[in-house]
MARKOL-361820 format. One record per residue (C-alpha): residue in three letters; x, y, z. Coordinates in steps of 0.001 Angstrom, whole numbers, plus 524288, in hexadecimal, padded with zeros to 5 digits. Layout:
// residues N
NODE  r  c1  c2  c3
NODE  ALA  X  Y  Z
...
END
This chain:
// residues 597
NODE  r  c1  c2  c3
NODE  MET  82A5D  79F7B  85323
NODE  ARG  81CC7  79ADD  856DF
NODE  ALA  812A2  7A0FE  84DF8
NODE  PRO  806F6  7A7A4  85454
NODE  GLY  7FAF1  79F04  853AD
NODE  ALA  7EE18  79D47  85AB7
NODE  GLY  7F4BD  79AD6  867BC
NODE  SER  7FDEE  7A63F  8668B
NODE  ALA  7F2C3  7AF11  8626C
NODE  SER  7EB59  7ABCA  86ED3
NODE  VAL  7F75C  7AE51  8770C
NODE  ALA  7F930  7BAF8  86FB0
NODE  SER  7EBC8  7BEDD  87479
NODE  LEU  7F039  7BC9A  88281
NODE  VAL  7FC5A  7C4C1  8807C
NODE  LEU  7F445  7CF9D  87A77
NODE  LEU  7EBB2  7CF6B  88696
NODE  TRP  7F7DA  7D1A8  88E98
NODE  LEU  7FCE1  7DC70  88598
NODE  LEU  7EFAD  7E31E  8863D
NODE  GLY  7EF96  7E244  89502
NODE  LEU  7E3A0  7D965  895DD
NODE  PRO  7E242  7CFB0  8A138
NODE  TRP  7E78C  7C1D6  8A099
NODE  THR  7E2BE  7B58F  8A735
NODE  TRP  7EB00  7AAAB  8AD16
NODE  SER  7E71D  7A1C9  8A1E5
NODE  THR  7EC52  7AB59  897C7
NODE  ALA  7F911  7ACA3  89F4E
NODE  VAL  7FAAC  79DD9  89FDA
NODE  ALA  7F79E  79C82  89160
NODE  LEU  801BE  7A6B9  88E1D
NODE  GLY  80BE9  7A015  896C5
NODE  VAL  809D9  79311  88FF5
NODE  TYR  80AF0  7998E  882C0
NODE  VAL  817AB  7A078  8862E
NODE  GLY  81D69  7940A  88BBA
NODE  GLY  81A7D  78D18  87F04
NODE  GLY  822A3  79686  876E3
NODE  GLY  81841  7A0B8  87492
NODE  TRP  8214F  7AB5C  87985
NODE  ARG  82594  7ADC2  86B6D
NODE  PHE  817D3  7B16C  867A9
NODE  LEU  81630  7B993  873FB
NODE  ARG  8222E  7C132  86FDF
NODE  ILE  81B76  7C448  86304
NODE  VAL  80F26  7C865  86A54
NODE  CYS  81696  7D189  87337
NODE  LYS  81DFA  7D7D4  867FC
NODE  THR  8128C  7D95D  85EAD
NODE  ALA  80620  7DA97  866D8
NODE  ARG  80603  7E96D  866BF
NODE  ARG  80885  7E9F5  85820
NODE  ASP  7FE39  7DF9D  85567
NODE  LEU  7F40D  7E620  85DFC
NODE  PHE  7F5D2  7F2E3  856B8
NODE  GLY  7F51D  7EBBD  849BF
NODE  LEU  7E8AC  7E500  84E35
NODE  PHE  7E300  7F224  8523C
NODE  VAL  7E5F3  7F7CB  844AC
NODE  LEU  7E041  7EBDA  83DF8
NODE  MET  7D3BB  7EC34  845E8
NODE  ARG  7D224  7FAD6  84461
NODE  VAL  7D34C  7FA2E  83597
NODE  ARG  7CA01  7EE99  8351C
NODE  LEU  7BFDC  7F56A  83D9A
NODE  GLU  7C09D  801E4  83583
NODE  LEU  7BF04  7FA1F  82904
NODE  ARG  7B396  7F24A  82E4F
NODE  TRP  7ACB3  7FEC3  83269
NODE  HIS  7AE84  8050D  82519
NODE  GLN  7AA30  7F88E  81E58
NODE  ARG  79DA7  7F7B9  8262C
NODE  ALA  79ACC  8061A  82378
NODE  ARG  79DDF  803FF  814E9
NODE  HIS  7A78C  80F14  8150A
NODE  THR  7B145  81184  80A2B
NODE  ILE  7BE33  818E8  80992
NODE  PRO  7B75C  82512  803F3
NODE  GLN  7AD55  824B6  80EFE
NODE  ILE  7B7F8  8236B  8193F
NODE  PHE  7BEDD  82EF1  812CA
NODE  GLN  7B243  836E4  81379
NODE  GLU  7B22E  83586  82235
NODE  VAL  7C02D  83A94  822C7
NODE  VAL  7BC27  8463C  81A5E
NODE  ARG  7B0BF  848F9  82372
NODE  ARG  7B9D7  84972  82F40
NODE  GLN  7C4A2  851E2  8296B
NODE  PRO  7C0F0  85837  81C66
NODE  GLU  7CB6D  862D4  81D02
NODE  HIS  7D678  85A07  8219A
NODE  LEU  7E12A  857B1  81793
NODE  ALA  7DF39  84AC6  810A9
NODE  LEU  7E959  84A63  805BA
NODE  VAL  7F545  852C5  802E4
NODE  ASP  7FCC2  8522F  7F617
NODE  ALA  80ADD  85478  7FA21
NODE  GLY  80EE4  856C4  7EC05
NODE  SER  8057C  861D8  7E919
NODE  GLY  801FE  86620  7F6E2
NODE  VAL  7F37B  86444  7F406
NODE  CYS  7EB84  860D1  8002E
NODE  TRP  7DE13  85A76  80084
NODE  THR  7D554  85A90  80C71
NODE  PHE  7CC27  84F49  80F15
NODE  ALA  7C0EB  857B2  80A20
NODE  GLN  7C828  85A4D  7FD60
NODE  LEU  7CB6B  84BF8  7FB67
NODE  ASP  7BD3D  848B6  7FE29
NODE  ALA  7B85F  852D5  7F454
NODE  TYR  7C1CD  84E73  7E9A7
NODE  SER  7BE59  8401F  7EB5A
NODE  ASN  7AFD5  84384  7EB60
NODE  ALA  7B1B4  84A92  7DE6D
NODE  VAL  7B85B  83E7A  7D8E1
NODE  ALA  7AD24  835D5  7DD78
NODE  ASN  7A2BA  83EBF  7D7D2
NODE  LEU  7A9E0  84093  7CAF2
NODE  PHE  7ABC1  8323D  7C811
NODE  CYS  79DB4  82F52  7CBB1
NODE  GLN  79939  83A00  7C256
NODE  LEU  7A1D0  8342D  7B7AF
NODE  GLY  79A76  82764  7B8D5
NODE  TYR  7A3DC  81F24  7C0C8
NODE  THR  79D85  81636  7CAAD
NODE  PRO  7A184  80EEB  7D71C
NODE  GLY  7AAFC  803FF  7D3E1
NODE  ASP  7B0EC  80AEA  7C81A
NODE  VAL  7BFC5  80B61  7C7FA
NODE  VAL  7C765  817EF  7C570
NODE  ALA  7D641  81807  7C412
NODE  ILE  7DE50  822BC  7CA89
NODE  PHE  7EB9F  825EE  7C4B1
NODE  LEU  7F06D  8316B  7CCA0
NODE  GLU  7FC39  83585  7D49A
NODE  GLY  7FA78  83615  7E346
NODE  ARG  7F35F  84285  7E724
NODE  PRO  7E68B  845F5  7EE15
NODE  GLU  7DEA4  84470  7E173
NODE  PHE  7E2B8  83624  7E0D6
NODE  VAL  7DC3B  83396  7EDF0
NODE  GLY  7D061  83BCB  7EA96
NODE  LEU  7CE4C  83457  7DDE7
NODE  TRP  7CDE6  82687  7E33D
NODE  LEU  7C689  82AEC  7EF61
NODE  GLY  7BC64  831C8  7E6F1
NODE  LEU  7BAB9  825CD  7DE6D
NODE  ALA  7B8DE  81DA5  7EABE
NODE  LYS  7AE50  8270D  7EF65
NODE  ALA  7A6F9  823B7  7E2E0
NODE  GLY  7A93C  8151A  7E4A6
NODE  MET  7B317  814A1  7D989
NODE  GLU  7C00F  80DB9  7DA72
NODE  ALA  7CD19  81439  7D78C
NODE  VAL  7D86C  80CAD  7D1F0
NODE  LEU  7E539  8134F  7D5AD
NODE  LEU  7EF94  81300  7CB12
NODE  ASN  7FE27  813B1  7CD89
NODE  VAL  802F3  8207C  7C794
NODE  ASN  80F51  819A1  7C2F3
NODE  LEU  807AC  810D2  7B9B5
NODE  ARG  80A78  812CB  7AB5C
NODE  ARG  80614  80CA3  79E8F
NODE  GLU  802AD  7FE1A  79F5A
NODE  PRO  80228  7FD10  7AE47
NODE  LEU  7F947  8090B  7AECF
NODE  VAL  7F041  80381  7A462
NODE  PHE  7F03C  7F66C  7AB5A
NODE  CYS  7ECA1  7FC1F  7B897
NODE  LEU  7E1D5  80461  7B2BE
NODE  GLY  7DCC1  7F8EF  7AAF5
NODE  ILE  7DB62  7EF4C  7B628
NODE  SER  7D52D  7F98A  7BF00
NODE  GLY  7C8BD  7FA6E  7B71A
NODE  ALA  7C8FC  8093A  7B8B7
NODE  LYS  7BEA4  810FD  7B182
NODE  ALA  7C5D9  81DD4  7B347
NODE  LEU  7D3AA  822B6  7B58A
NODE  VAL  7D71D  82EEF  7BD4F
NODE  PHE  7E534  832F5  7BB0B
NODE  GLY  7ED50  83E77  7BF7D
NODE  GLN  7F26F  8489F  7B621
NODE  GLU  80030  8443B  7B9AF
NODE  LEU  7FD3B  836EE  7B38C
NODE  ALA  7F66D  83BBC  7A74B
NODE  ALA  801CA  837DC  79E7B
NODE  VAL  801DF  82A36  7A453
NODE  VAL  7F35B  82880  7A1A9
NODE  ALA  7F4B0  82E13  793F6
NODE  GLU  7FF0B  823DF  7910C
NODE  VAL  7F572  818A4  79357
NODE  SER  7E8C3  81F7B  78FF1
NODE  GLY  7E6E7  81776  783A4
NODE  GLN  7E7AA  80ABF  78B59
NODE  LEU  7DDCE  80E60  795D9
NODE  GLY  7D173  80CC6  78E01
NODE  LYS  7C72A  816E2  78A9F
NODE  SER  7BE0D  812C2  795A2
NODE  LEU  7C775  817A9  7A017
NODE  VAL  7C3A6  8259C  7A3B6
NODE  LYS  7CF53  82E25  7A73E
NODE  PHE  7CFB4  839CB  7B070
NODE  CYS  7DB87  8426B  7B2FA
NODE  SER  7DD8B  84883  7C05E
NODE  GLY  7E4D7  85562  7BF57
NODE  ASP  7E84B  85EBB  7B47E
NODE  LEU  7EDD1  85891  7A829
NODE  GLY  7F3D6  8657F  7A427
NODE  PRO  7F5DB  86ACE  79666
NODE  GLU  7F64D  85D3C  79040
NODE  GLY  7E7CF  85C11  792C0
NODE  VAL  7DF1E  850A5  79606
NODE  LEU  7E2B2  842ED  791B0
NODE  PRO  7D95D  83CA7  787EA
NODE  ASP  7CD22  8371D  78E4A
NODE  THR  7D0E6  83D13  79B79
NODE  GLN  7C8D0  845F4  7A42F
NODE  LEU  7CE8B  84FAC  7ADD8
NODE  LEU  7CA18  84B80  7BB57
NODE  ASP  7CC17  857ED  7C33C
NODE  PRO  7C1F8  86065  7BC1D
NODE  LEU  7B80A  85569  7BD72
NODE  LEU  7BA94  8546A  7CC10
NODE  LYS  7B8CF  86314  7CDC4
NODE  GLU  7AB26  861DD  7C846
NODE  ALA  7A7A0  855DE  7D07A
NODE  SER  7A080  8569E  7DD6E
NODE  THR  7A8C2  85593  7E9BD
NODE  ALA  79D3E  850D1  7F1D1
NODE  PRO  79CA2  84297  7F63B
NODE  LEU  7959E  8394A  7ED16
NODE  ALA  786FF  83959  7EF21
NODE  GLN  786AA  82A80  7EE63
NODE  PRO  7937E  82452  7F30B
NODE  PRO  795FE  8169D  7EDC8
NODE  GLY  79243  80B37  7F67B
NODE  LYS  79FF7  80659  7F920
NODE  GLY  7A5D4  7FFDF  80512
NODE  MET  7B319  7FC92  80AE4
NODE  ASP  7B45E  7F010  802EF
NODE  ASP  7B21E  7F6B8  7F5D8
NODE  ARG  7BD0D  7FA8A  7ECA5
NODE  LEU  7C365  807C3  7EEC1
NODE  LEU  7CEEE  80846  7E56C
NODE  TYR  7D968  80044  7DEAC
NODE  ILE  7E7F1  80139  7E134
NODE  TYR  7F1DA  7FADE  7D841
NODE  THR  7FB87  7F2FC  7DFED
NODE  SER  8099B  7F52C  7DBE7
NODE  GLY  80A35  7E67F  7DAF6
NODE  THR  815C5  7DD68  7DB6F
NODE  THR  8127A  7D62F  7CEDE
NODE  GLY  80CF9  7DA9A  7C1E4
NODE  LEU  804FA  7E6C9  7BFA3
NODE  PRO  7FDE7  7EDC0  7CAD4
NODE  LYS  7F151  7E7F6  7D04D
NODE  ALA  7E5B7  7F05C  7D42A
NODE  ALA  7E2C6  7ED6C  7E275
NODE  ILE  7D4DD  7EF79  7E72D
NODE  VAL  7D3B1  7F8C8  7F2B4
NODE  VAL  7C66F  7F86F  7F957
NODE  HIS  7C27B  802D9  80335
NODE  SER  7C55A  7FA09  80ED6
NODE  ARG  7D30C  7F706  809BE
NODE  TYR  7D623  8057E  8083C
NODE  TYR  7D145  807E7  8160A
NODE  ARG  7D85E  7FC22  81BB7
NODE  ILE  7E5A6  7FFD7  81640
NODE  ALA  7E4BB  80E10  81A8C
NODE  ALA  7DF13  80AB5  827E7
NODE  PHE  7E902  80009  82AA6
NODE  VAL  7F45D  80975  828A7
NODE  HIS  7ED66  81492  82FB7
NODE  HIS  7EB2E  80CD1  83C31
NODE  SER  7F7E8  80515  83B9D
NODE  TYR  7FFA9  811A6  83CCB
NODE  SER  7F61C  81992  84507
NODE  MET  7F425  82471  83B31
NODE  GLN  7EBC6  82FF7  83F3E
NODE  ALA  7E321  83980  837C0
NODE  ALA  7ED04  84438  83AC8
NODE  ASP  7F7D5  83D0F  8337A
NODE  VAL  7FC7A  84226  82657
NODE  LEU  800EA  83777  81D10
NODE  TYR  80AFB  8394F  8123B
NODE  ASP  807C8  830C1  80680
NODE  CYS  81175  830E7  7FB39
NODE  LEU  80DA8  82365  7F649
NODE  PRO  805DB  820C0  7E9DC
NODE  LEU  7F734  82235  7EBA7
NODE  TYR  7F493  81741  7E1FE
NODE  HIS  7F9D1  80D81  7EBFC
NODE  SER  7F3DA  809A9  7F8FB
NODE  ALA  7FEE6  80F1B  8015E
NODE  GLY  7FCCD  81CFC  7FCB8
NODE  ASN  7EE36  81CAE  7FA38
NODE  ILE  7E91B  81405  80532
NODE  ILE  7F304  8145A  81035
NODE  GLY  7F5FF  822B4  80D95
NODE  VAL  7E9D4  82944  80800
NODE  GLY  7E145  81FF3  80FD6
NODE  GLN  7E570  826FA  81C47
NODE  CYS  7DF82  83357  8169A
NODE  LEU  7D2BF  82D8C  811A4
NODE  ILE  7CFC9  824C4  81D46
NODE  TYR  7D646  82B55  828ED
NODE  GLY  7D740  839A3  82507
NODE  LEU  7E60C  83B3F  82496
NODE  THR  7EC63  84556  81BD6
NODE  VAL  7F43B  83E72  81141
NODE  VAL  7FF21  84587  80A19
NODE  LEU  800FE  84038  7FC5A
NODE  ARG  80CFC  840DA  7F3CA
NODE  LYS  80B42  83A68  7E69D
NODE  LYS  81942  8358B  7E640
NODE  PHE  822CD  832C2  7F12E
NODE  SER  82DC3  83CA6  7F268
NODE  ALA  838E3  83976  7FBAB
NODE  SER  83D87  84790  7FBE4
NODE  ARG  83005  84D21  7FF29
NODE  PHE  82B2A  8427F  80850
NODE  TRP  82EAB  84882  81573
NODE  ASP  82C26  8566A  81098
NODE  ASP  81E33  85255  80D5C
NODE  CYS  81CA7  84BA2  81A91
NODE  GLU  82147  857DB  821AA
NODE  LYS  8192C  8612C  81966
NODE  TYR  80C5C  859D5  81B44
NODE  ASN  80EBE  85553  82958
NODE  CYS  80DEE  846F8  825A3
NODE  THR  80E00  83D29  830C1
NODE  VAL  80CF2  83091  828C0
NODE  VAL  8141E  82CFE  81C3B
NODE  GLN  812BE  821AB  812E8
NODE  TYR  81E3A  81A7B  80D02
NODE  ILE  82294  80F0E  804FE
NODE  GLY  82FFE  8095A  80734
NODE  GLU  836DE  8111F  7FCAA
NODE  ILE  831BB  81DF9  80219
NODE  CYS  838D0  81BF5  80EF9
NODE  ARG  84548  81858  807E3
NODE  TYR  84478  82441  7FF05
NODE  LEU  8421A  82D28  80AAF
NODE  LEU  84E1B  827D7  8118F
NODE  LYS  85635  82ACE  8056C
NODE  GLN  85270  8392F  80635
NODE  PRO  85BA8  842FB  80CAC
NODE  VAL  857A5  8473C  81A4A
NODE  SER  84DBB  85256  81A00
NODE  GLU  847DA  85B4A  82433
NODE  ALA  83A03  856D7  820FA
NODE  GLU  83CE8  848B5  8249F
NODE  GLY  83F04  84D2E  83295
NODE  ARG  833A3  856AC  83378
NODE  HIS  82842  84E39  82F00
NODE  ARG  81DC1  8488F  83803
NODE  VAL  81CF3  83AF5  831FC
NODE  ARG  81B17  8308D  83C75
NODE  LEU  81702  824F4  83404
NODE  ALA  81B60  81F3E  826F9
NODE  VAL  81222  8151F  82115
NODE  GLY  81588  80C55  815C5
NODE  ASN  81C6E  80021  81168
NODE  GLY  829A9  7FBD6  80C8A
NODE  LEU  83249  802C6  81686
NODE  ARG  83E35  7FA20  81732
NODE  PRO  8439A  7F689  824AB
NODE  ALA  85100  7FB9A  820A8
NODE  ILE  84C3B  809BA  81FFF
NODE  TRP  8408C  80905  8295E
NODE  GLU  8474D  80E9C  8355D
NODE  GLU  84F93  817F3  82D61
NODE  PHE  842FC  81D9D  827B9
NODE  THR  83C2F  81F48  834DE
NODE  GLU  84832  824E9  83B96
NODE  ARG  84C15  82E91  8310B
NODE  PHE  83E7D  833EC  82EA4
NODE  GLY  8391C  832BA  83C6B
NODE  VAL  82D38  82A9C  83876
NODE  ARG  828C4  823E7  844E4
NODE  GLN  820D2  818E4  83ED2
NODE  VAL  821D0  810EE  83261
NODE  GLY  81522  80A84  82E4B
NODE  GLU  81A1E  7FFF2  8252B
NODE  PHE  80F56  7F743  81FDB
NODE  TYR  80D11  7EC89  815F3
NODE  GLY  80187  7EC0D  80CDB
NODE  ALA  7FC61  7ECA6  7FF0E
NODE  THR  7F078  7F346  7F93B
NODE  GLU  7E906  7E68B  7F7ED
NODE  CYS  7EE76  7DE68  80327
NODE  ASN  7E786  7D9C0  80F78
NODE  CYS  7F3C9  7D76E  81775
NODE  SER  7F91E  7E508  81A5E
NODE  ILE  801E4  7E62F  82649
NODE  ALA  80800  7F1D1  82D26
NODE  ASN  813A7  7F495  835CF
NODE  MET  80CEF  7FB63  84111
NODE  ASP  817F9  7FBF6  84AF6
NODE  GLY  823CC  80025  842FA
NODE  LYS  82AE4  7F318  841FC
NODE  VAL  83636  7F676  838F4
NODE  GLY  8355E  7EF5E  82BE9
NODE  SER  82815  7E92C  82E29
NODE  CYS  81CB6  7EBA1  824F6
NODE  GLY  812A9  7E6DD  82ED4
NODE  PHE  80F08  7DB81  83783
NODE  ASN  80546  7D0E5  83A2D
NODE  SER  80225  7CCD2  84806
NODE  ARG  808B5  7C05D  84CE8
NODE  ILE  7FF3B  7C061  85854
NODE  LEU  7F277  7C07E  850C8
NODE  PRO  7F665  7BE3D  84292
NODE  ASN  7E8B8  7BB17  83DDD
NODE  VAL  7E30F  7C85C  8417A
NODE  TYR  7E8AE  7CD5C  834A8
NODE  PRO  7E9B8  7C14D  82BEC
NODE  ILE  7F5E8  7C390  823FD
NODE  ARG  80130  7BA28  822E1
NODE  LEU  80E71  7B7B8  81CD9
NODE  VAL  80E66  7AADE  81568
NODE  LYS  81980  7A362  80F3A
NODE  VAL  81ADC  7A5E3  800CF
NODE  ASN  822BA  7A1F2  7F509
NODE  GLU  82999  7AEE2  7F2C8
NODE  ASP  82BEE  7ABE8  7E464
NODE  THR  81D93  7A9A7  7E138
NODE  MET  817A8  7B07D  7ED25
NODE  GLU  80E9F  7A4D3  7EEDF
NODE  PRO  80B60  7A1A7  7FD1F
NODE  LEU  81091  79499  801DF
NODE  ARG  806B1  78ACB  80744
NODE  ASP  806E6  78078  811F0
NODE  ALA  8015E  772B2  8110C
NODE  GLN  7F39F  777DA  813B5
NODE  GLY  7F4AF  781BA  8089F
NODE  LEU  7F582  78D8E  811B7
NODE  CYS  7FFA7  7984B  810C0
NODE  ILE  80B31  796B4  819E4
NODE  PRO  80CC2  7A1A5  823FD
NODE  CYS  81A55  7A767  82583
NODE  LYS  82168  7A720  83270
NODE  ALA  82821  7B30A  83810
NODE  GLY  83388  7B6B9  82F6F
NODE  GLU  82EA2  7AF57  82385
NODE  PRO  82B66  7B785  81777
NODE  GLY  81DCF  7B58A  81255
NODE  LEU  81327  7BAD8  8098D
NODE  LEU  809B3  7C3E4  8109A
NODE  VAL  7FB86  7BFB2  80EF5
NODE  GLY  7EECE  7C4B3  814A0
NODE  GLN  7E28D  7BCAE  816E3
NODE  ILE  7D717  7C1DA  80EE7
NODE  ASN  7C9C5  7C4BB  814B4
NODE  GLN  7C135  7CD0E  80BF1
NODE  GLN  7B7F6  7D020  81752
NODE  ASP  7C2FA  7D645  81F2A
NODE  PRO  7C765  7E3A5  819FE
NODE  LEU  7D500  7E13A  81F96
NODE  ARG  7D6AC  7D427  818C2
NODE  ARG  7CF84  7D587  80BCC
NODE  PHE  7D6B3  7D4DA  7FEDB
NODE  ASP  7D070  7DC89  7F3D2
NODE  GLY  7DA66  7D92A  7E97D
NODE  TYR  7DC0A  7DF9E  7DC5A
NODE  ILE  7D3EE  7E31F  7D07C
NODE  SER  7D9E8  7D71D  7CA0C
NODE  GLU  7D3D4  7CAB4  7CF79
NODE  SER  7DF98  7C29E  7CB58
NODE  ALA  7E8CD  7CBC8  7D2A2
NODE  THR  7DFFA  7CA92  7DE92
NODE  SER  7DFEA  7BBC3  7DE4D
NODE  ARG  7EEBE  7BB3A  7DD87
NODE  LYS  7EFAC  7C243  7EAA2
NODE  ILE  7E715  7B87C  7F1D6
NODE  THR  7EAB0  7AB18  7F6F4
NODE  HIS  7E2F8  7A158  7FF08
NODE  SER  7E4D2  7985F  80AC3
NODE  VAL  7EEAA  7A104  81196
NODE  PHE  7EA7E  7A238  81FDB
NODE  ARG  7E0BB  79713  81ED0
NODE  LYS  7DAA5  78E70  81475
NODE  GLY  7D286  795C3  80A86
NODE  ASP  7D58A  7A3A8  80EF4
NODE  SER  7DA59  7AE7D  805FD
NODE  ALA  7E602  7B773  807B8
NODE  TYR  7EC2F  7C2F4  800C2
NODE  LEU  7F9FB  7C0E1  7FB91
NODE  SER  801F2  7CD30  7FDE0
NODE  GLY  80D45  7C945  7F51C
NODE  ASP  816B1  7CE25  7FF7F
NODE  VAL  82052  7C665  80792
NODE  LEU  82213  7CAEB  8159E
NODE  VAL  828D0  7C5A7  821B4
NODE  MET  8230F  7C5BA  82F66
NODE  ASP  82B55  7C585  83BB8
NODE  GLU  827A6  7BEB8  8487D
NODE  LEU  8206A  7CAC1  84D61
NODE  GLY  817E5  7CB98  84141
NODE  TYR  81EC6  7D71C  83AC6
NODE  MET  81F1F  7D5AD  82C03
NODE  TYR  829AF  7DA16  822B8
NODE  PHE  82905  7DBF4  8141F
NODE  ARG  830E4  7D1A4  80CEB
NODE  ASP  82DED  7D2C6  7FE70
NODE  ARG  8231B  7D4DE  7F49D
NODE  SER  81FF7  7CAB9  7EA63
NODE  GLY  8205C  7CD69  7DBF5
NODE  ASP  82AC9  7D3E7  7D3D9
NODE  THR  82A2F  7E25F  7D6EE
NODE  PHE  83216  7EE0D  7DAAF
NODE  ARG  82F03  7FA31  7E281
NODE  TRP  82E51  8074C  7DB7F
NODE  ARG  82A64  813C3  7E297
NODE  GLY  821DB  80C7A  7EC36
NODE  GLU  81B6A  80340  7E28A
NODE  ASN  81D07  7F4EB  7DF58
NODE  VAL  81FF4  7F40D  7D0D7
NODE  SER  81F2D  7E679  7CAFB
NODE  THR  829D0  7E283  7C185
NODE  THR  81EF2  7DE61  7B838
NODE  GLU  81B3C  7ECA8  7B66B
NODE  VAL  8294F  7F087  7B39C
NODE  GLU  82ADD  7E535  7AA18
NODE  GLY  81F07  7E9F9  7A27C
NODE  VAL  82447  7F7CA  7A120
NODE  LEU  83204  7F363  79D21
NODE  SER  82CBF  7E967  79385
NODE  ARG  824A5  7F3CE  78CB5
NODE  LEU  8303F  7FD29  78C11
NODE  LEU  838C1  7F247  78676
NODE  GLY  82F3F  7EE65  77BCF
NODE  GLN  82858  7E39C  7838A
NODE  THR  8352B  7DCBA  7867A
NODE  ASP  83462  7D298  79161
NODE  VAL  838F6  7D901  79DFB
NODE  ALA  83BB4  7D372  7AB7F
NODE  VAL  83BEA  7DCF0  7B6FC
NODE  TYR  8404E  7D893  7C476
NODE  GLY  84366  7DECA  7D185
NODE  VAL  850B0  7DF0A  7D81D
NODE  ALA  85501  7E298  7E5C5
NODE  VAL  85A52  7F074  7E704
NODE  PRO  85F19  7F46A  7F4A1
NODE  GLY  8540B  7FC24  7FB35
NODE  THR  84908  7F854  7F1B7
NODE  PHE  83B5B  7F4A3  7F668
NODE  LYS  83A77  7E67A  7F20C
NODE  ILE  84368  7DB44  7EE5E
NODE  GLN  8405A  7D10C  7E3F1
NODE  LYS  8459B  7C334  7E250
NODE  THR  849DD  7BD8F  7D52D
NODE  ARG  856E2  7B9E9  7CF1A
NODE  LEU  857E3  7C70F  7C85A
NODE  GLN  8543F  7CDE6  7D4E5
NODE  HIS  85F27  7C703  7DC30
NODE  GLU  86892  7CC48  7D205
NODE  GLY  862FD  7D9A0  7D4F0
NODE  PHE  868D6  7E510  7CD86
NODE  ASP  87715  7E2B7  7D12C
NODE  PRO  87F00  7E374  7C47E
NODE  ARG  8882D  7D922  7CA04
NODE  GLN  87D16  7CF38  7CB49
NODE  THR  87801  7CF83  7BD65
NODE  SER  87CF0  7D03B  7AF7D
NODE  ASP  870E3  7D803  7AB59
NODE  ARG  87230  7E664  7A821
NODE  LEU  86BA7  7EE63  7B2D5
NODE  PHE  8658E  7FBE5  7B214
NODE  PHE  85F38  80543  7BB8F
NODE  LEU  8565D  81115  7B9E8
NODE  ASP  85D58  81DD3  7BD0B
NODE  LEU  85209  826F8  7C02D
NODE  LYS  85A89  8331C  7BF49
NODE  GLN  85ED0  83005  7B163
NODE  GLY  851C6  82A0D  7ADC5
NODE  HIS  856DB  81D86  7A776
NODE  TYR  85D24  8106B  7AA67
NODE  LEU  86BC3  80F48  7ACCA
NODE  PRO  8749A  80358  7AE03
NODE  LEU  8759A  7FE02  7BBCC
NODE  ASP  883D0  7FB04  7BEB8
NODE  GLN  88AB1  7F717  7CB35
NODE  GLY  88CBA  80520  7CF6D
NODE  VAL  87E53  80886  7CE16
NODE  TYR  87AB5  7FBCD  7D4F3
NODE  THR  88346  7FF5D  7E09C
NODE  ARG  87D66  80D15  7E16A
NODE  ILE  86F81  807A4  7E131
NODE  CYS  87274  7FDDF  7EBF9
NODE  SER  878CA  80840  7F47C
NODE  GLY  86D42  81173  7F2C8
NODE  ALA  87565  81BB0  7EBE4
NODE  PHE  86D79  81A20  7DF69
NODE  SER  85EB5  81B3D  7E0A0
NODE  LEU  855F1  81329  7D7C0
END
């Protein structure tokens, strides 16, 4: 098929004139006739099928860019944007904790975050200082990082599943001067307290109970009650390009990396999803994803802070309570990851799943095989599947419900949003180069590595990287679109069809999916090695029917079929709490779905 180029782009402009109902001239008609006669009808077919989608995508792109430019010029920050929302609707519900039933209005969230800002300023912390937050998902989590941001401080959000060495590692590389942890994680902190260093100040949010305060730990709640809830007298001089917080990516290789999230990145991610799926201030969003990741804390909570939506939080996904929560709180939008949809489909039919008001499900990883089953059974009119990562500059979104697609890039005007699939060595994930040293673009149907051209002056195309400079440099390559340019390497292989729809193919690295997180085999190797007296351990992924990702090595091809290997195989039986031999009977039950892992 002829690839769209300069000539096809100009003809596309003519066709768009026609689609928009604008007048033609005889010269444009003749030019179009010549083009069609020369085989251009293939490209015109693409234009006719995708023009409406592309125009809407262009509208979303321009709207987000204009909003960002305006906030940049005004030197606004996320806390300042939130203040305007508070001014408009102080008594409107901001956050609801579905677990406890606690509800916070925008005025209450504002007051709590002001108290946090004032307290940490009084304690001697200054703009630019880093404070780690180790807390389960509840309104206080949001109030803490928002309050720190009001004081110009930067929150590093820790995964609540971290234990021992990984927890110490993540705290160590963050440069945090203080740690705020929830009472529910006190035992976890106590376990590593001796490795954290005496300079790290620790605060506990909540009541520690009869066991009392941990050594060198202050109770946060009494301090906040004494702090002023008024706005800071002298807000820090921050802007949209300054650092807001750090989110650890559940990376595909090695230990987690702390991604830098500046104010404009937080805004861009939330705004892109908001406008792509036409959310309204009256929507109520159900967020049962972790708040230490961008999906839960930016895409979800961002709708509250920036656009004034009520967000219902549940600290941990519950398949049995999902639709009950949605019905109880009148939710109209839900968030998902692929496993969530699969778990919901495994649940017995309930009355709540037919009584809810949910019109939109936003997330990623919904497999084509269950896409339509999910929408039909639960009556969700629109699925907002998207692709993105906390740090990436090449996010895409499925805006028109194309089953199986995680987004698109225009075939008519591909350079409006400069992302590309390039040929790659899938063993090393190194881009392949042509004779001129440039990356080789993929044709329709060819799998390729998704890359995004970097422009630090454009808030939609900037790449802020990680705390680690070496980790940042490994995600950048040069001479991709043209000689000397820079581009972000996503690490993900996608496929694009002739209409520009993209489909997830595979993620690089050796990882598996666990409760919505990418867990690298390196992390598992470290834990097993320690338990086995520092014995050398090799951990690898295998294909299990219905899992999130598939890996490719000799051992992976053998899988976990007892007939394919002479090794002894074991599996974790969660009901019994220990590992049991995996024989042919168990293997058959797992593959049929009768046995749940």
